[in-house]
C-alpha positions as CSV (number, residue, x, y, z in Angstrom):
1,M,-27.6,-3.2,-13.9
2,K,-26.0,-4.8,-17.0
3,K,-25.6,-8.5,-17.0
4,G,-22.3,-10.2,-17.6
5,I,-20.0,-7.2,-16.7
6,H,-19.1,-8.3,-13.1
7,P,-16.3,-10.8,-12.5
8,E,-17.2,-14.3,-11.3
9,N,-13.8,-15.5,-10.0
10,Y,-13.9,-14.0,-6.5
11,R,-11.7,-15.9,-4.0
12,M,-10.1,-15.3,-0.6
13,V,-6.9,-13.3,-0.9
14,A,-4.4,-12.2,1.8
15,F,-3.4,-8.5,1.7
16,K,-0.2,-7.7,3.5
17,D,0.8,-4.2,4.5
18,M,4.5,-4.1,3.9
19,S,5.1,-1.1,6.3
20,N,3.9,-2.9,9.4
21,E,3.5,-6.5,8.4
22,D,-0.3,-6.6,9.1
23,V,-2.2,-9.2,7.1
24,F,-5.9,-9.3,6.4
25,L,-8.1,-11.6,4.3
26,T,-10.8,-10.6,2.0
27,R,-12.4,-11.6,-1.3
28,S,-10.8,-10.3,-4.5
29,T,-10.4,-11.0,-8.1
30,A,-6.9,-9.5,-8.2
31,N,-4.2,-11.7,-10.0
32,T,-0.9,-12.5,-8.2
33,K,1.8,-15.1,-8.3
34,D,2.8,-14.7,-4.6
35,T,1.2,-16.8,-1.9
36,L,1.1,-16.6,1.9
37,E,0.2,-19.2,4.5
38,V,-2.3,-17.9,7.1
39,D,-3.5,-20.3,9.8
40,G,-2.3,-23.3,7.8
41,V,-4.1,-22.3,4.6
42,E,-2.3,-20.9,1.6
43,Y,-3.8,-17.8,0.0
44,P,-2.8,-15.6,-3.0
45,L,-0.9,-12.6,-1.7
46,I,-1.3,-8.9,-2.6
47,K,1.4,-6.6,-1.1
48,L,0.3,-3.1,-0.1
49,E,2.5,-0.1,0.8
50,I,-0.2,1.4,3.0
51,S,-3.4,0.2,4.5
52,R,-5.9,1.1,7.2
53,T,-3.5,-0.1,9.9
54,S,-0.7,2.3,8.7
55,H,-2.4,5.3,7.1
56,P,-2.1,8.4,9.2
57,F,-5.8,9.3,8.8
58,Y,-6.8,6.0,10.5
59,T,-4.0,5.8,13.0
60,G,-4.1,9.4,14.2
61,K,-0.3,9.6,13.8
62,S,1.2,11.9,11.3
63,K,4.7,12.2,10.0
64,L,6.6,15.4,10.5
65,V,7.9,16.7,7.1
66,D,10.9,18.9,7.3
67,T,9.9,21.5,4.7
68,A,12.7,23.9,5.6
69,G,15.3,21.2,5.0
70,R,13.7,20.4,1.7
71,I,13.8,24.0,0.5
72,D,17.5,24.4,1.5
73,K,18.4,21.2,-0.3
74,F,16.6,22.5,-3.4
75,K,18.4,25.9,-3.3
76,T,21.8,24.3,-2.9
77,K,21.2,21.8,-5.6
78,Y,20.1,24.4,-8.2
79,A,22.4,27.3,-7.0
80,K,24.9,26.5,-9.8
81,F,22.3,27.3,-12.5
82,K,21.6,30.8,-10.9
83,K,23.1,33.7,-13.0
């Protein structure tokens, strides 16, 4: 392993899943200006759109995508360009 290539500024950071408001703490070097108070202690905050608590692979719940509706929308949108 090369010396001096790994960051030294690890600290506790709060990660918040914005889809279900779940918060978990872990060590990170990620920079952020946001903060969040957890159990009376203020931590830097990283906002996530999806995490292990909301991802369909981990939760076992999948979203139903209406592909037929999407195709119909596409056809009607671009019907005016059809010759």
